[in-house]
C-alpha positions, 0 to 999 in steps of 0.5 A, spaced: 660 362 110 654 359 107 655 363 101 662 359 100 659 352 101 652 353 097 657 356 091 662 350 092 667 356 092 674 353 093 678 359 094 676 366 096 679 373 097 676 377 102 678 385 103 676 389 110 676 383 114 676 387 120 680 381 124 684 383 130 688 377 131 691 371 127 686 366 131 679 368 134 672 366 134 671 368 126 677 364 124 675 358 128 668 358 125 671 358 118 675 352 120 669 349 122 666 349 115 672 345 112 676 351 110 683 354 112 684 362 112 691 366 111 690 373 113 693 379 115 690 384 120 691 391 122 695 391 129 695 399 130 688 401 128 681 398 127 678 396 120 682 393 113 685 387 113 685 382 107 685 374 107 685 368 103 680 363 105 680 356 101 678 349 102 682 345 107 683 339 102 688 344 099 695 346 101 697 353 100 704 356 102 704 363 104 708 368 100 711 374 104 714 380 101 720 384 104 717 390 103 712 394 107 707 398 103 703 404 106 698 405 100 695 398 100 694 391 104 695 384 101 695 377 103 699 372 098 699 365 098 701 360 092 698 353 090 700 348 085 696 344 080 696 337 079 701 338 073 706 342 077 704 349 075 705 354 081 699 359 082 700 365 086 694 368 089 694 375 092 688 378 096 689 386 095 685 392 099 687 399 097 683 404 101 684 412 100 685 416 094 689 414 088 696 416 088 703 416 084 705 412 091 700 406 090 703 405 083 710 405 085 708 400 091 704 396 086 710 395 081 714 393 087 709 387 089 708 385 081 715 385 080 717 380 085 711 376 085 711 375 077 717 372 078 715 367 083 710 363 079 707 361 073 700 364 074 698 370 078 691 372 080 690 379 083 683 380 086 680 385 091 677 392 093 682 396 089 677 403 090 679 404 083 674 406 078 676 401 072 671 403 068 673 410 067 679 409 062 679 417 061 682 418 067 690 418 067 691 415 074 686 409 072 689 408 065 696 408 068 694 403 073 691 399 068 697 400 064 702 398 070 698 391 071 698 390 063 706 391 063 706 384 067 701 381 063 695 382 068 689 383 064 683 386 067 677 381 068 671 385 071 667 389 067 661 390 070 659 394 076 661 391 083 658 396 088 651 399 090 653 406 088 656 404 081 663 402 078 668 397 077 672 398 084 673 390 085 677 387 080 681 381 078 687 381 074 690 374 071 696 372 068 699 366 066 706 364 062 703 359 057 696 362 057 694 355 061 689 360 066 683 361 063 678 366 067 671 367 066 667 372 071 660 373 074 658 379 078 652 377 083 649 384 083 642 380 087 646 378 093 650 383 097 650 379 103 650 385 108 656 389 104 655 395 099 660 390 094 657 385 090 661 378 090 665 376 084 665 369 082 671 367 078 671 360 074 679 358 073 681 353 068 686 349 073 685 343 077 689 344 084 693 339 088 688 336 093 689 332 099 685 327 102 685 322 108 685 315 109 686 310 114 692 305 114 695 300 119 702 300 121 706 296 126 712 300 130 717 295 128 723 299 130 720 300 137 720 292 138 725 289 143 729 285 139 733 281 144 726 279 147 723 278 141 729 273 139 728 269 146 721 269 145 721 266 138 726 261 140 722 258 145 716 258 140 720 254 135 721 249 141 714 248 142 712 246 135 712 238 133 718 235 129 716 233 122 717 226 124 711 226 128 707 231 124 706 232 117 710 238 114 704 242 112 702 242 119 708 244 122 709 250 117 702 252 118 703 252 126 709 256 125 706 261 121 700 262 126 705 262 132 709 267 129 704 272 127 701 271 134 708 273 137 709 279 132 702 282 134 704 281 141 711 285 140 708 290 135 701 290 134 697 293 128 695 300 129 690 304 125 692 311 123 689 317 119 694 320 114 693 325 108 694 324 101 696 329 095 693 327 088 699 324 084 701 329 079 701 326 072 708 326 071 710 322 077 711 316 073 714 309 075 721 311 073 721 317 077 718 313 083 723 308 083 729 313 083 725 316 089 726 309 092 733 309 091 734 316 093 731 314 100 735 308 101 741 312 099 739 317 104 738 312 110 745 309 108 749 316 108 745 318 115 748 312 119 754 313 123 760 311 120 758 312 113 763 312 108 764 318 103 762 314 098 756 313 100 755 320 102 757 322 095 752 317 092 746 320 096 748 327 093 749 324 086 742 321 086 739 327 089 741 331 083 739 326 078 732 326 082 731 333 081 733 333 074 729 327 072 723 331 075 724 337 071 725 333 065 718 330 066 714 336 068 717 339 061 715 333 057 708 333 060 707 341 059 709 340 052 704 334 051 699 339 054 701 344 049 701 340 043 694 337 045 691 345 045 694 346 038 688 345 033 
């Protein structure tokens, strides 16, 4: 963990975690450093296991395959960038001999995963000597990844015995993902593998926390509040016996005190996600209209017209969001063209 914090690593793919449960002292330690973990472990025997460890300020969505694979283990999850690009990360560990069955299963994984994202990053200990391109099975493995647009990134040796057996493959639909790789052969951190660091040209959505003050107005006893408000008004001097400005000021102060009594200000901490560039004022106003329409349609006795109007606004909001994402993506592509 010290290595992750020292290098300021955002996302890390681990193989051979040797974890034996979803929650354990190791996962607790990881979280104490400000990271979260998604992992898959062997429930029937020791060893193996894969994981994605990432800073707690990011939000990952677990990606589960319906298939059960026998030649490799993997953990997959996706995250969005600030421009709305969906990036899928796969931590993959392949033990044992390289066989044709592995090619069949990895083909199944890639065929599904490549359709679920805009960018795909597959990284891990694959136990394949990718530097040995004359080997037929190695060449077939590389061709299989390349058939999905996934390009090999690591060329250096990643093991103390030699060989590029730890690999990173990257793919992006619009070439927005640029990856530079560095192998730290001087620091093994107790492993026979060297750590591989990747610098990705993407800015991910991140959440941060802030404190806000709120009142629980829905919990106020309206009848009691109205009664107390009438009693309060009766205590104010009439304009005939006091200046009008004084009466207004007195009423304001007394109402404020009454509100604090019935619904005192409370401080709470909320998480905030960085707003995407396409999320502009027009879209924000549409969302406000949709929320109002949703509240009206959810009321008891809401008319069919109210419900239909809400459904119509839902469709319009979705279409507007899609349009603005495309416009922003086009602007970014234009900026990249010299």
